[in-house]
C-alpha positions in Angstrom: 0.1 26.1 15.0 2.8 23.7 17.3 4.9 20.9 14.8 3.7 17.0 15.5 6.0 15.1 17.9 7.2 11.8 16.9 4.3 9.8 18.6 1.7 11.9 16.6 3.4 11.5 13.0 2.8 8.1 14.3 -0.3 7.8 14.9 -1.0 9.8 11.7 0.4 7.3 10.1 -1.7 4.4 11.6 -4.7 6.5 11.4 -4.6 6.8 8.0 -3.6 3.3 7.1 -6.8 1.9 9.1 -9.3 4.8 7.1 -7.4 2.9 4.0 -8.4 -0.7 5.3 -11.9 0.1 6.2 -12.5 1.3 3.0 -10.7 -1.6 1.6 -13.8 -3.7 3.6 -16.3 -1.4 2.4 -15.2 -1.7 -1.5 -15.1 -6.0 -0.8 -18.2 -5.7 0.9 -19.5 -3.9 -2.2 -18.2 -6.4 -4.7 -19.9 -9.1 -2.6 -22.8 -7.3 -3.1 -22.5 -6.9 -6.8 -21.6 -11.0 -6.9 -25.3 -11.6 -5.2 -26.5 -10.4 -8.3 -24.7 -12.4 -10.7 -22.2 -9.2 -11.4 -17.9 -9.8 -11.9 -16.1 -6.0 -12.4 -13.1 -7.5 -14.0 -11.1 -4.9 -13.7 -10.9 -3.7 -9.8 -7.9 -1.8 -8.7 -7.4 1.3 -6.1 -7.7 4.0 -9.9 -11.3 2.6 -9.7 -12.4 3.0 -5.9 -13.2 6.0 -4.9 -13.6 7.5 -1.3 -16.5 10.0 -0.6 -16.6 13.1 1.5 -18.5 11.5 4.2 -15.9 7.6 4.4 -18.7 5.9 1.5 -16.6 3.7 -0.5 -18.0 4.0 -4.7 -16.8 1.3 -7.0 -16.1 3.0 -10.5 -15.6 1.5 -14.7 -18.0 -1.0 -14.4 -17.5 -1.2 -18.3 -15.6 -4.6 -18.4 -18.2 -6.0 -16.1 -19.6 -9.8 -17.0 -23.4 -10.5 -16.5 -22.6 -14.4 -15.5 -26.4 -15.0 -17.4 -24.7 -13.9 -20.5 -22.7 -15.5 -23.3 -19.7 -14.3 -24.1 -16.5 -14.9 -26.4 -13.0 -16.3 -25.3 -10.7 -13.6 -25.9 -7.5 -13.8 -27.1 -4.5 -15.1 -25.0 -1.5 -13.5 -23.9 1.0 -16.0 -26.2 -1.4 -14.9 -29.1 -1.9 -11.1 -29.5 0.7 -8.7 -30.2 1.5 -6.1 -27.8 2.2 -2.7 -27.5 4.6 -0.9 -25.2 1.6 2.6 -24.8 -1.2 2.3 -22.1 -1.2 0.7 -19.1 -4.8 -0.8 -19.8 -6.3 -3.6 -22.4 -8.8 -4.0 -24.8 -12.2 -6.6 -24.9 -11.6 -8.6 -27.7 -7.4 -9.6 -26.1 -6.2 -10.0 -23.2 -9.1 -8.3 -20.8 -8.0 -6.0 -17.4 -5.0 -3.3 -16.2 -2.0 -5.4 -16.4 -0.4 -4.0 -12.9 -3.4 -6.0 -11.3 -4.5 -8.8 -13.9 -6.0 -12.1 -12.3 -4.3 -15.4 -14.2 -6.4 -16.2 -16.1 -7.2 -12.7 -17.8 -4.2 -13.1 -19.0 -4.5 -16.4 -20.5 -7.9 -15.0 -22.7 -9.9 -16.6 -20.0 -12.2 -14.0 -19.6 -14.7 -15.8 -19.9 -14.8 -18.1 -17.3 -13.8 -15.4 -14.7 -16.1 -15.3 -11.6 -16.2 -14.0 -8.2 -13.0 -15.5 -7.4 -11.5 -13.4 -10.1 -12.5 -10.2 -8.4 -11.0 -11.8 -5.3 -7.7 -12.2 -6.5 -8.1 -8.4 -7.6 -9.2 -7.6 -4.3 -5.7 -9.0 -3.2 -3.7 -7.0 -5.7 -5.6 -3.5 -4.5 -4.9 -4.4 -1.2 -1.4 -5.2 -1.9 -0.9 -1.8 -3.1 -2.4 -0.7 0.5 0.7 -2.6 2.2 3.5 -2.0 -0.4 2.4 1.3 -2.5 2.7 -0.6 -5.5 0.8 -2.3 -8.2 1.5 -6.6 -7.8 3.0 -7.0 -10.9 4.8 -3.7 -11.4 7.3 -3.9 -13.8 9.2 -1.9 -16.3 7.1 -2.4 -19.2 3.8 -3.8 -20.1 5.4 -7.5 -21.9 6.8 -7.8 -18.4 3.4 -6.6 -16.2 1.7 -9.2 -18.1 3.9 -12.0 -17.7 4.2 -11.7 -13.9 0.2 -11.2 -13.7 0.5 -14.5 -16.2 3.2 -16.2 -13.0 0.1 -15.4 -11.1 1.9 -14.7 -6.9 3.6 -11.7 -7.2 6.6 -11.1 -4.7 5.7 -11.3 -1.1 4.8 -7.7 0.6 7.1 -7.6 3.0 9.7 -8.0 0.6 9.1 -4.4 -0.6 7.9 -3.3 2.9 8.8 -4.6 5.8 6.7 -2.5 8.1 3.7 -4.2 6.2 2.0 -6.3 8.3 2.3 -10.4 8.8 -1.5 -10.5 8.7 -2.5 -8.7 5.9 0.5 -9.8 3.8 -1.2 -13.0 4.5 -4.4 -12.1 3.6 -3.5 -10.3 0.4 -1.5 -13.5 -0.8 -4.2 -15.8 -0.2 -6.7 -13.5 -2.2 -4.3 -13.7 -5.0 -3.5 -17.6 -5.4 -2.7 -18.4 -8.7 -5.3 -21.2 -8.4 -8.7 -20.1 -8.4 -9.7 -22.7 -6.0 -7.0 -21.5 -3.4 -8.1 -18.5 -3.3 -11.2 -16.7 -0.5 -14.7 -17.9 -1.4 -15.7 -15.5 -1.1 -15.1 -11.0 -1.5 -17.2 -11.4 2.1 -14.9 -13.9 3.2 -11.9 -10.9 2.9 -13.8 -8.3 4.4 -14.1 -10.5 7.3 -10.5 -11.1 7.4 -9.5 -7.5 7.1 -12.2 -6.8 9.9 -10.9 -9.0 12.4 -7.5 -7.5 11.9 -8.8 -4.3 12.6 -10.5 -5.9 15.7 -7.5 -7.4 17.0 -9.1 -10.7 15.7 -7.4 -14.0 14.6 -7.9 -14.4 10.3 -8.3 -17.2 8.9 -5.4 -16.8 6.3 -2.3 -16.3 9.2 -1.3 -19.3 11.4 -0.7 -17.4 14.9 2.2 -19.3 16.4 2.4 -19.2 20.9 4.3 -15.6 21.4 1.9 -14.2 18.8 -0.8 -15.5 20.7 0.4 -14.6 24.1 0.7 -10.8 22.9 -2.7 -10.8 21.6 -4.6 -11.6 24.3 -1.5 -9.9 26.7 
C-alpha cells in the first residue's frame, strides 16, 4: 500500500478526535438517562467507558453508584484519612472515587451530597483527558492527586496541549468548576455544547470574539 501523505495523517487525527467526541456525547446522554432515573454514577472516567464494535457507548462499573432515594452515611474526609501510595482508587468508607478525576466534594468525604453536578464534573474530567491525554489531577503520588482534586480546578487544558480546542477547553472547565452551582445544570447540557461544537455552532461555555464569529460564518 502507498504511504499516507501529510494531509491524510492530519485528516486521520481529526477523524479520530471526532469519533472520540461522538462517543463522549453518547456518554453524556447515557449519564443523563441515569440521572433521569435518580442514579448518580460517581466514578465516571475513560477507563469505565467502552465503545462497542458498532459505535455503541457503554458505561461500566456502577459499583459506587448512588440511588438518590436511598440514605447514605457520610464518608471520611481527606484530612481524616490515612493515605496509601498503593493503588489509584479509594474504597467505600473513605474518600470515594478515582483520584485522577475526582470531584472536590468527593475528596472532602461528601459523597452523600453528590448529585448530578458531581457526575458533570467527572464528565468534564473525562473530556479533559480527551483533550490532553492525561487525567486532570495528574500527579506522581496518590496524595498529590487527592490534593489537586480537592483544589478543584485543574491546569487549563491548553497549558498541557496547546493544540486543544479553545471551545472544548471552555466546555471542559465549565463542567469542572469547583462550585457545583457553577457547573452545567445537566449532563445533556454538556452533550448539547459538544454537539454544537461538532456542528460548527457557538456554545454556551465560550464567548466568541468578532474575528471568531467572522471565521465561523465565512
